[in-house]
Backbone and ligand atoms as CSV (ligand in chain L), in Angstrom:
chain,resi,resn,atom,element,x,y,z
A,1,MET,N,N,204.741,179.429,249.496
A,1,MET,CA,C,205.865,178.976,250.484
A,1,MET,C,C,206.169,177.289,250.080
A,2,THR,N,N,207.192,177.055,249.611
A,2,THR,CA,C,207.770,175.758,249.333
A,2,THR,C,C,208.651,175.157,250.622
A,3,LYS,N,N,208.274,174.174,250.996
A,3,LYS,CA,C,209.154,173.436,252.155
A,3,LYS,C,C,209.721,172.124,251.830
A,4,VAL,N,N,211.167,171.876,252.051
A,4,VAL,CA,C,211.973,170.945,251.555
A,4,VAL,C,C,212.443,170.301,252.958
A,5,LEU,N,N,212.300,169.023,253.107
A,5,LEU,CA,C,212.797,167.987,254.279
A,5,LEU,C,C,213.803,167.099,253.530
A,6,PHE,N,N,215.026,167.189,254.210
A,6,PHE,CA,C,215.993,166.462,253.523
A,6,PHE,C,C,216.058,165.289,254.841
A,7,VAL,N,N,216.300,164.142,254.205
A,7,VAL,CA,C,216.046,162.945,255.343
A,7,VAL,C,C,217.161,161.888,255.028
A,8,CYS,N,N,218.031,161.603,256.101
A,8,CYS,CA,C,219.023,160.437,256.111
A,8,CYS,C,C,218.769,159.337,257.304
A,9,LEU,N,N,219.713,158.868,257.633
A,9,LEU,CA,C,219.345,157.663,258.762
A,9,LEU,C,C,219.529,158.373,260.200
A,10,GLY,N,N,220.632,159.175,260.411
A,10,GLY,CA,C,221.021,159.632,261.895
A,10,GLY,C,C,220.735,161.032,261.775
A,11,ASN,N,N,220.525,161.890,260.753
A,11,ASN,CA,C,220.382,163.349,260.965
A,11,ASN,C,C,221.718,164.095,261.357
A,12,ILE,N,N,222.909,163.369,261.306
A,12,ILE,CA,C,224.141,164.033,261.524
A,12,ILE,C,C,225.197,164.048,260.661
A,13,CYS,N,N,224.892,163.238,259.608
A,13,CYS,CA,C,225.957,163.617,258.374
A,13,CYS,C,C,225.409,164.067,257.191
A,14,ARG,N,N,224.693,163.376,256.353
A,14,ARG,CA,C,224.263,163.612,255.124
A,14,ARG,C,C,223.021,164.458,255.192
A,15,SER,N,N,221.822,164.425,255.771
A,15,SER,CA,C,220.687,165.442,255.720
A,15,SER,C,C,221.268,166.773,256.332
A,16,PRO,N,N,221.856,166.828,257.338
A,16,PRO,CA,C,222.391,168.285,257.609
A,16,PRO,C,C,223.277,168.911,256.575
A,17,THR,N,N,224.031,168.172,255.938
A,17,THR,CA,C,224.802,168.691,255.015
A,17,THR,C,C,224.001,169.311,254.051
A,18,ALA,N,N,222.929,168.743,253.495
A,18,ALA,CA,C,222.033,169.335,252.571
A,18,ALA,C,C,221.273,170.343,253.023
A,19,ASP,N,N,220.937,170.137,254.220
A,19,ASP,CA,C,219.926,171.448,254.916
A,19,ASP,C,C,220.756,172.483,254.819
A,20,GLY,N,N,222.104,172.681,255.355
A,20,GLY,CA,C,222.838,173.672,255.337
A,20,GLY,C,C,223.402,174.049,254.080
A,21,ILE,N,N,223.470,173.411,253.062
A,21,ILE,CA,C,223.974,173.894,251.819
A,21,ILE,C,C,222.774,174.579,251.114
A,22,PHE,N,N,221.736,173.917,251.068
A,22,PHE,CA,C,220.564,174.104,250.483
A,22,PHE,C,C,220.002,175.691,251.128
A,23,ARG,N,N,220.194,175.792,252.338
A,23,ARG,CA,C,219.729,177.066,253.021
A,23,ARG,C,C,220.617,178.007,252.491
A,24,GLU,N,N,222.013,177.865,252.402
A,24,GLU,CA,C,222.901,178.865,251.694
A,24,GLU,C,C,222.624,179.303,250.494
A,25,ILE,N,N,222.034,178.400,249.795
A,25,ILE,CA,C,221.878,178.681,248.370
A,25,ILE,C,C,220.532,179.472,248.313
A,26,ILE,N,N,219.616,179.272,249.262
A,26,ILE,CA,C,218.419,179.846,249.442
A,26,ILE,C,C,218.624,181.379,249.782
A,27,LYS,N,N,219.450,181.522,250.624
A,27,LYS,CA,C,219.876,182.814,251.239
A,27,LYS,C,C,220.633,183.661,250.029
A,28,ARG,N,N,221.515,183.111,249.299
A,28,ARG,CA,C,222.260,183.525,248.227
A,28,ARG,C,C,221.215,184.128,246.907
A,29,GLU,N,N,220.154,183.366,246.972
A,29,GLU,CA,C,219.159,183.615,245.894
A,29,GLU,C,C,218.144,184.556,246.539
A,30,LYS,N,N,218.292,185.071,247.573
A,30,LYS,CA,C,217.322,185.884,248.444
A,30,LYS,C,C,215.818,185.078,248.360
A,31,LEU,N,N,215.834,183.833,248.568
A,31,LEU,CA,C,214.362,183.216,248.539
A,31,LEU,C,C,214.159,182.822,249.933
A,32,GLU,N,N,214.496,183.363,251.038
A,32,GLU,CA,C,214.272,182.888,252.449
A,32,GLU,C,C,212.728,183.043,252.530
A,33,GLN,N,N,212.086,183.997,251.955
A,33,GLN,CA,C,210.664,184.118,252.146
A,33,GLN,C,C,209.793,183.254,251.478
A,34,LYS,N,N,210.340,182.314,250.500
A,34,LYS,CA,C,209.592,181.729,249.845
A,34,LYS,C,C,209.984,179.996,249.807
A,35,ILE,N,N,211.091,179.837,250.368
A,35,ILE,CA,C,211.517,178.285,250.700
A,35,ILE,C,C,211.999,178.063,252.021
A,36,ILE,N,N,211.553,176.996,252.542
A,36,ILE,CA,C,211.875,176.719,254.021
A,36,ILE,C,C,212.545,175.348,253.726
A,37,VAL,N,N,213.625,175.227,254.671
A,37,VAL,CA,C,214.412,174.082,254.684
A,37,VAL,C,C,214.666,173.462,256.116
A,38,ASP,N,N,214.608,172.062,256.010
A,38,ASP,CA,C,214.763,171.389,257.405
A,38,ASP,C,C,215.479,170.008,256.875
A,39,SER,N,N,215.770,169.349,258.021
A,39,SER,CA,C,216.265,167.854,257.892
A,39,SER,C,C,215.966,167.110,259.110
A,40,ALA,N,N,215.910,165.924,258.782
A,40,ALA,CA,C,215.450,164.737,259.828
A,40,ALA,C,C,216.156,163.518,259.666
A,41,GLY,N,N,216.032,162.612,260.703
A,41,GLY,CA,C,216.734,161.191,260.519
A,41,GLY,C,C,215.636,160.165,260.621
A,42,THR,N,N,215.486,159.022,259.875
A,42,THR,CA,C,214.704,158.006,260.231
A,42,THR,C,C,214.937,157.398,261.644
A,43,GLY,N,N,216.201,157.377,261.948
A,43,GLY,CA,C,216.569,156.694,263.355
A,43,GLY,C,C,216.387,157.758,264.357
A,44,ASP,N,N,216.434,157.016,265.572
A,44,ASP,CA,C,216.376,158.031,266.911
A,44,ASP,C,C,217.575,158.286,267.592
A,45,TRP,N,N,218.831,157.524,267.204
A,45,TRP,CA,C,219.939,157.569,268.217
A,45,TRP,C,C,220.654,158.919,268.626
A,46,HIS,N,N,220.403,159.990,267.303
A,46,HIS,CA,C,221.197,161.062,267.536
A,46,HIS,C,C,220.328,162.367,267.954
A,47,ILE,N,N,219.075,162.078,268.472
A,47,ILE,CA,C,218.088,162.990,268.476
A,47,ILE,C,C,218.735,164.283,269.544
A,48,GLY,N,N,218.785,165.435,269.260
A,48,GLY,CA,C,219.138,166.748,269.915
A,48,GLY,C,C,220.480,166.868,269.892
A,49,LYS,N,N,221.443,165.885,269.097
A,49,LYS,CA,C,222.745,166.033,268.876
A,49,LYS,C,C,223.281,167.225,267.856
A,50,ALA,N,N,224.272,167.749,267.700
A,50,ALA,CA,C,224.678,168.589,266.503
A,50,ALA,C,C,225.286,167.434,265.698
A,51,PRO,N,N,225.421,168.094,264.228
A,51,PRO,CA,C,225.959,167.103,263.300
A,51,PRO,C,C,227.509,166.618,263.744
A,52,ASP,N,N,227.733,165.356,263.214
A,52,ASP,CA,C,229.026,164.628,263.435
A,52,ASP,C,C,230.289,165.885,263.094
A,53,SER,N,N,231.179,165.659,264.067
A,53,SER,CA,C,232.217,166.797,263.994
A,53,SER,C,C,232.895,166.593,262.684
A,54,ARG,N,N,233.214,165.578,261.970
A,54,ARG,CA,C,233.751,165.431,260.729
A,54,ARG,C,C,233.190,166.001,259.615
A,55,THR,N,N,231.614,165.852,259.793
A,55,THR,CA,C,230.635,166.601,258.658
A,55,THR,C,C,230.733,167.945,258.843
A,56,VAL,N,N,230.720,168.627,260.240
A,56,VAL,CA,C,230.796,169.953,260.477
A,56,VAL,C,C,232.250,170.560,259.870
A,57,ALA,N,N,233.284,169.894,260.149
A,57,ALA,CA,C,234.513,170.217,259.852
A,57,ALA,C,C,234.702,170.390,258.050
A,58,ALA,N,N,234.277,169.337,257.517
A,58,ALA,CA,C,234.374,169.061,256.093
A,58,ALA,C,C,233.436,170.301,255.566
A,59,ALA,N,N,232.468,170.494,255.978
A,59,ALA,CA,C,231.559,171.687,255.418
A,59,ALA,C,C,232.139,173.071,255.858
A,60,LYS,N,N,232.770,173.376,256.910
A,60,LYS,CA,C,233.266,174.494,257.297
A,60,LYS,C,C,234.232,175.010,256.492
A,61,LYS,N,N,235.005,174.030,255.866
A,61,LYS,CA,C,236.223,174.191,254.933
A,61,LYS,C,C,235.642,174.751,253.492
A,62,ARG,N,N,234.300,174.520,253.333
A,62,ARG,CA,C,233.673,174.857,251.939
A,62,ARG,C,C,232.748,176.339,252.466
A,63,GLY,N,N,232.648,176.772,253.521
A,63,GLY,CA,C,232.073,177.873,253.804
A,63,GLY,C,C,230.712,177.576,254.388
A,64,TYR,N,N,230.407,176.560,254.967
A,64,TYR,CA,C,228.983,176.062,255.413
A,64,TYR,C,C,229.027,175.892,256.871
A,65,ASP,N,N,228.072,176.659,257.563
A,65,ASP,CA,C,228.144,176.481,259.133
A,65,ASP,C,C,227.102,175.505,259.405
A,66,LEU,N,N,227.329,174.334,259.873
A,66,LEU,CA,C,226.230,173.277,260.174
A,66,LEU,C,C,226.084,173.119,261.630
A,67,SER,N,N,226.948,173.945,262.507
A,67,SER,CA,C,227.207,173.628,263.820
A,67,SER,C,C,225.827,173.884,264.883
A,68,VAL,N,N,225.134,174.807,264.103
A,68,VAL,CA,C,223.986,175.233,264.835
A,68,VAL,C,C,222.652,174.068,264.750
A,69,LEU,N,N,222.817,173.410,263.656
A,69,LEU,CA,C,221.911,172.235,263.446
A,69,LEU,C,C,221.732,171.241,264.697
A,70,ARG,N,N,220.341,170.708,264.879
A,70,ARG,CA,C,220.354,169.727,265.776
A,70,ARG,C,C,219.520,168.590,265.176
A,71,ALA,N,N,219.922,167.330,265.687
A,71,ALA,CA,C,219.167,166.102,264.927
A,71,ALA,C,C,217.967,165.958,265.461
A,72,ARG,N,N,216.816,165.466,264.884
A,72,ARG,CA,C,215.678,165.282,265.074
A,72,ARG,C,C,215.114,164.039,264.221
A,73,GLN,N,N,214.214,163.284,264.699
A,73,GLN,CA,C,213.570,162.156,263.861
A,73,GLN,C,C,212.484,162.610,263.162
A,74,VAL,N,N,212.408,161.981,261.971
A,74,VAL,CA,C,211.271,162.341,261.142
A,74,VAL,C,C,209.930,161.549,261.714
A,75,ILE,N,N,208.826,162.488,261.604
A,75,ILE,CA,C,207.421,161.916,262.066
A,75,ILE,C,C,206.529,162.088,260.959
A,76,THR,N,N,205.221,161.405,261.290
A,76,THR,CA,C,204.447,161.479,260.142
A,76,THR,C,C,203.883,162.769,259.783
A,77,ALA,N,N,203.824,163.755,260.834
A,77,ALA,CA,C,203.108,164.882,260.629
A,77,ALA,C,C,204.203,165.710,259.520
A,78,ASP,N,N,205.368,165.343,259.511
A,78,ASP,CA,C,206.301,166.031,258.485
A,78,ASP,C,C,205.738,165.981,257.039
A,79,PHE,N,N,204.727,164.957,256.887
A,79,PHE,CA,C,204.240,164.889,255.561
A,79,PHE,C,C,203.240,165.859,255.232
A,80,ASP,N,N,202.632,166.308,256.447
A,80,ASP,CA,C,201.665,167.564,256.149
A,80,ASP,C,C,202.305,168.882,256.043
A,81,GLU,N,N,203.499,168.754,256.494
A,81,GLU,CA,C,204.188,170.221,256.826
A,81,GLU,C,C,205.112,170.344,255.444
A,82,PHE,N,N,205.500,169.622,254.659
A,82,PHE,CA,C,206.619,169.615,253.875
A,82,PHE,C,C,206.170,169.175,252.410
A,83,ASP,N,N,206.525,169.876,251.252
A,83,ASP,CA,C,206.255,169.626,250.023
A,83,ASP,C,C,207.104,168.624,249.463
A,84,TYR,N,N,208.259,168.746,249.648
A,84,TYR,CA,C,209.429,167.906,249.204
A,84,TYR,C,C,209.962,167.099,250.317
A,85,VAL,N,N,209.891,165.776,250.291
A,85,VAL,CA,C,210.536,164.968,251.375
A,85,VAL,C,C,211.599,164.131,250.671
A,86,LEU,N,N,212.843,164.339,250.833
A,86,LEU,CA,C,214.052,163.967,249.783
A,86,LEU,C,C,214.924,163.121,250.616
A,87,ALA,N,N,214.964,161.810,250.320
A,87,ALA,CA,C,215.784,160.785,250.974
A,87,ALA,C,C,217.242,160.863,250.420
A,88,MET,N,N,218.289,160.483,251.067
A,88,MET,CA,C,219.635,160.328,250.773
A,88,MET,C,C,219.891,159.051,250.251
A,89,ASP,N,N,219.212,157.883,250.646
A,89,ASP,CA,C,219.459,156.725,249.876
A,89,ASP,C,C,218.249,155.771,249.945
A,90,ASN,N,N,218.109,154.647,249.134
A,90,ASN,CA,C,216.979,153.855,249.096
A,90,ASN,C,C,216.360,153.371,250.166
A,91,SER,N,N,217.440,153.069,251.246
A,91,SER,CA,C,216.922,152.683,252.561
A,91,SER,C,C,216.244,153.709,253.252
A,92,ASN,N,N,216.593,154.794,253.278
A,92,ASN,CA,C,215.617,155.872,253.879
A,92,ASN,C,C,214.474,156.101,253.026
A,93,LEU,N,N,214.480,156.086,251.901
A,93,LEU,CA,C,213.171,156.066,251.005
A,93,LEU,C,C,212.437,155.123,251.404
A,94,ARG,N,N,212.778,153.722,251.476
A,94,ARG,CA,C,211.808,152.681,252.087
A,94,ARG,C,C,211.013,153.213,253.198
A,95,ASP,N,N,211.877,153.510,254.211
A,95,ASP,CA,C,211.222,153.689,255.511
A,95,ASP,C,C,210.301,155.015,255.411
A,96,LEU,N,N,210.531,155.911,254.705
A,96,LEU,CA,C,209.555,156.931,254.518
A,96,LEU,C,C,208.376,156.545,253.676
A,97,HIS,N,N,208.544,155.677,252.747
A,97,HIS,CA,C,207.247,155.068,252.170
A,97,HIS,C,C,206.338,154.477,253.211
A,98,SER,N,N,206.859,153.724,254.280
A,98,SER,CA,C,206.067,153.166,255.194
A,98,SER,C,C,205.508,154.291,256.216
A,99,LEU,N,N,206.036,155.448,256.405
A,99,LEU,CA,C,205.451,156.482,257.244
A,99,LEU,C,C,204.413,157.576,256.463
A,100,ARG,N,N,204.532,157.371,255.133
A,100,ARG,CA,C,203.834,158.354,254.375
A,100,ARG,C,C,202.301,158.008,254.374
A,101,PRO,N,N,201.420,159.230,254.764
A,101,PRO,CA,C,200.149,159.109,254.800
A,101,PRO,C,C,199.603,158.827,253.582
A,102,THR,N,N,198.490,158.242,253.293
A,102,THR,CA,C,197.967,158.063,251.881
A,102,THR,C,C,197.707,159.345,251.079
A,103,HIS,N,N,197.159,160.504,251.979
A,103,HIS,CA,C,196.740,161.679,251.495
A,103,HIS,C,C,198.182,162.745,250.889
A,104,PHE,N,N,199.185,162.227,251.322
A,104,PHE,CA,C,200.361,163.139,251.052
A,104,PHE,C,C,200.427,163.383,249.523
A,105,ALA,N,N,200.503,164.444,249.122
A,105,ALA,CA,C,200.309,165.080,247.694
A,105,ALA,C,C,201.512,165.585,247.297
A,106,GLY,N,N,202.549,165.769,248.176
A,106,GLY,CA,C,203.769,166.261,247.827
A,106,GLY,C,C,204.741,165.292,247.128
A,107,HIS,N,N,206.100,165.569,247.019
A,107,HIS,CA,C,207.276,165.090,246.324
A,107,HIS,C,C,207.825,164.101,247.466
A,108,LEU,N,N,207.837,162.740,247.355
A,108,LEU,CA,C,208.733,161.935,248.112
A,108,LEU,C,C,209.665,161.098,247.074
A,109,GLY,N,N,210.858,161.257,247.091
A,109,GLY,CA,C,211.862,160.613,246.080
A,109,GLY,C,C,213.266,160.885,246.761
A,110,LEU,N,N,214.231,160.444,245.846
A,110,LEU,CA,C,215.677,160.491,246.214
A,110,LEU,C,C,216.184,161.937,245.886
A,111,PHE,N,N,216.927,162.588,246.854
A,111,PHE,CA,C,217.359,163.827,246.561
A,111,PHE,C,C,218.430,164.029,245.142
A,112,LEU,N,N,219.157,162.862,245.022
A,112,LEU,CA,C,219.915,162.946,243.957
A,112,LEU,C,C,219.347,162.866,242.662
A,113,ASP,N,N,217.898,162.500,242.510
A,113,ASP,CA,C,217.157,162.588,241.312
A,113,ASP,C,C,217.395,163.988,240.754
A,114,PHE,N,N,217.712,165.057,241.719
A,114,PHE,CA,C,217.978,166.620,241.028
A,114,PHE,C,C,219.234,166.495,240.605
A,115,GLY,N,N,220.026,165.787,240.865
A,115,GLY,CA,C,221.566,165.990,240.450
A,115,GLY,C,C,221.634,165.429,239.112
A,116,SER,N,N,222.999,165.714,238.438
A,116,SER,CA,C,223.096,165.275,237.233
A,116,SER,C,C,224.155,163.895,237.030
A,117,ARG,N,N,224.621,163.474,237.905
A,117,ARG,CA,C,225.515,162.560,237.835
A,117,ARG,C,C,224.927,160.903,237.876
A,118,LYS,N,N,225.280,160.356,236.706
A,118,LYS,CA,C,224.744,159.213,236.237
A,118,LYS,C,C,225.367,158.152,237.474
A,119,THR,N,N,226.477,158.475,237.908
A,119,THR,CA,C,227.182,157.364,238.801
A,119,THR,C,C,226.603,157.015,240.222
A,120,HIS,N,N,225.874,158.421,240.733
A,120,HIS,CA,C,225.177,158.294,242.023
A,120,HIS,C,C,223.938,158.537,242.067
A,121,ARG,N,N,223.006,157.577,242.430
A,121,ARG,CA,C,221.563,158.058,242.627
A,121,ARG,C,C,221.545,158.197,244.229
A,122,GLU,N,N,222.286,157.577,244.887
A,122,GLU,CA,C,222.227,157.639,246.399
A,122,GLU,C,C,223.483,158.295,247.039
A,123,VAL,N,N,223.126,159.184,248.179
A,123,VAL,CA,C,224.535,159.844,248.894
A,123,VAL,C,C,224.772,158.700,249.899
A,124,PRO,N,N,226.066,158.148,249.376
A,124,PRO,CA,C,226.528,156.989,250.453
A,124,PRO,C,C,226.951,157.633,251.855
A,125,ASP,N,N,226.526,156.678,252.788
A,125,ASP,CA,C,226.543,157.055,254.152
A,125,ASP,C,C,228.185,157.101,254.503
A,126,PRO,N,N,228.610,158.288,255.078
A,126,PRO,CA,C,230.247,158.329,255.295
A,126,PRO,C,C,230.592,158.048,256.642
A,127,TYR,N,N,229.623,157.585,257.549
A,127,TYR,CA,C,229.556,157.729,259.011
A,127,TYR,C,C,230.791,156.551,259.371
A,128,TYR,N,N,230.993,155.392,258.750
A,128,TYR,CA,C,232.044,154.590,259.191
A,128,TYR,C,C,233.147,154.629,258.424
A,129,GLY,N,N,233.301,155.577,257.489
A,129,GLY,CA,C,234.512,155.634,256.563
A,129,GLY,C,C,235.373,156.561,256.885
A,130,GLY,N,N,236.257,157.007,255.875
A,130,GLY,CA,C,237.268,157.987,255.888
A,130,GLY,C,C,236.922,159.407,255.360
A,131,ASN,N,N,237.667,160.234,255.581
A,131,ASN,CA,C,237.536,161.634,255.135
A,131,ASN,C,C,236.967,161.840,253.597
A,132,ASP,N,N,237.406,160.975,252.771
A,132,ASP,CA,C,236.832,160.795,251.179
A,132,ASP,C,C,235.280,161.102,251.118
A,133,GLY,N,N,234.769,160.021,252.145
A,133,GLY,CA,C,233.348,159.811,252.166
A,133,GLY,C,C,232.641,161.334,252.480
A,134,PHE,N,N,233.209,162.074,253.558
A,134,PHE,CA,C,232.670,163.486,253.708
A,134,PHE,C,C,232.814,164.440,252.596
A,135,GLU,N,N,233.750,164.511,251.971
A,135,GLU,CA,C,233.992,165.084,250.651
A,135,GLU,C,C,233.145,164.864,249.562
A,136,LEU,N,N,232.968,163.453,249.308
A,136,LEU,CA,C,231.924,162.927,248.395
A,136,LEU,C,C,230.504,163.433,248.603
A,137,VAL,N,N,230.080,163.471,249.761
A,137,VAL,CA,C,228.891,163.883,250.368
A,137,VAL,C,C,228.773,165.373,249.853
A,138,LEU,N,N,229.745,166.287,250.152
A,138,LEU,CA,C,229.635,167.579,249.809
A,138,LEU,C,C,229.595,167.888,248.370
A,139,ASP,N,N,230.326,166.809,247.742
A,139,ASP,CA,C,230.375,167.037,246.094
A,139,ASP,C,C,228.928,166.915,245.715
A,140,LEU,N,N,228.295,165.670,245.826
A,140,LEU,CA,C,226.904,165.262,245.399
A,140,LEU,C,C,225.909,166.215,246.009
A,141,VAL,N,N,226.106,166.773,247.127
A,141,VAL,CA,C,224.829,167.592,247.877
A,141,VAL,C,C,224.698,168.890,247.032
A,142,GLU,N,N,226.212,169.448,246.823
A,142,GLU,CA,C,226.303,170.722,246.246
A,142,GLU,C,C,225.674,170.792,244.765
A,143,GLU,N,N,225.936,169.745,244.101
A,143,GLU,CA,C,225.341,169.762,242.726
A,143,GLU,C,C,223.977,169.438,242.680
A,144,ALA,N,N,223.450,168.356,243.560
A,144,ALA,CA,C,221.937,168.214,243.495
A,144,ALA,C,C,221.284,169.267,243.966
A,145,ALA,N,N,221.773,170.016,244.896
A,145,ALA,CA,C,221.046,171.437,245.451
A,145,ALA,C,C,220.849,172.401,244.474
A,146,GLU,N,N,221.767,172.476,243.551
A,146,GLU,CA,C,221.589,173.486,242.561
A,146,GLU,C,C,220.473,173.126,241.550
A,147,GLY,N,N,220.448,171.703,241.228
A,147,GLY,CA,C,219.457,171.100,240.551
A,147,GLY,C,C,217.975,171.252,241.021
A,148,LEU,N,N,217.964,171.082,242.413
A,148,LEU,CA,C,216.713,171.132,243.077
A,148,LEU,C,C,216.035,172.429,243.093
A,149,LEU,N,N,217.061,173.434,243.191
A,149,LEU,CA,C,216.612,174.948,243.236
A,149,LEU,C,C,216.120,175.226,241.819
A,150,THR,N,N,216.732,174.929,240.739
A,150,THR,CA,C,216.396,175.186,239.382
A,150,THR,C,C,214.887,174.481,239.141
A,151,HIS,N,N,214.683,173.128,239.642
A,151,HIS,CA,C,213.433,172.565,239.426
A,151,HIS,C,C,212.268,173.364,240.165
A,152,ILE,N,N,212.515,173.700,241.479
A,152,ILE,CA,C,211.586,174.562,242.220
A,152,ILE,C,C,211.189,175.932,241.582
A,153,ARG,N,N,212.359,176.585,240.843
A,153,ARG,CA,C,212.074,177.660,240.434
A,153,ARG,C,C,211.152,177.615,238.956
A,154,GLN,N,N,211.428,176.457,238.275
A,154,GLN,CA,C,210.535,176.220,237.066
A,154,GLN,C,C,209.153,175.838,237.372
A,155,ARG,N,N,209.161,175.193,238.527
A,155,ARG,CA,C,207.671,174.890,238.735
A,155,ARG,C,C,206.973,175.853,239.318
A,156,LEU,N,N,207.396,176.837,240.248
A,156,LEU,CA,C,206.678,177.556,240.914
A,156,LEU,C,C,206.749,179.017,240.640
A,157,TYR,N,N,207.980,179.543,240.045
A,157,TYR,CA,C,208.048,180.913,239.893
A,157,TYR,C,C,208.159,181.227,238.423
L,1,4NP,P1,P,223.558,159.912,258.407
L,1,4NP,O1,O,224.741,159.001,258.831
L,1,4NP,O2,O,222.414,159.109,258.216
L,1,4NP,O3,O,224.226,160.802,257.183
L,1,4NP,O4,O,223.467,161.033,259.523
L,1,4NP,C1,C,224.728,158.242,259.932
L,1,4NP,C2,C,224.849,158.437,261.150
L,1,4NP,C3,C,224.965,157.727,262.364
L,1,4NP,C4,C,224.627,156.500,262.163
L,1,4NP,C5,C,224.565,156.026,260.793
L,1,4NP,C6,C,224.418,156.893,259.705
L,1,4NP,N1,N,224.702,155.349,263.263
L,1,4NP,O5,O,224.267,154.352,262.859
L,1,4NP,O6,O,224.614,155.970,264.163
């Protein structure tokens, strides 16, 4: 079993998008018994809340249902649970490095390292911007999610 945790700041925009899209890919590939997906935020403001309505609406147009997800905050124990802890941006990654127990033997890094766009290493925070930002999140996440699947497949199966 491989367990993947996507992490952003609020867990209401970027990481739920990655969660929902990667979950859908896992379902499409019939890998639900082999790969587990979750998401969390480094911040605590939105704990228990559904994803941002703009995120839900943009994802719905591409066939992803994010409405069932609920925000939670990342905890140290997540490093014992998950094999891949993937940050949306460098600020999230720094926060995760401070939380990471020394014995963690999994992969902690940027999610977009599994993407192929040279223009983006981080998923830009869409929270304070317009609709374009939410579409860009979807574009970047869809691409990197396929790259992540290829990587996990090559490594494990
Ligand atoms: P996310 O976006 O990290 O992609 O979920 C944000 C959501 C909320 C806030 C910031 C970023 N906030 O400041 O409340």
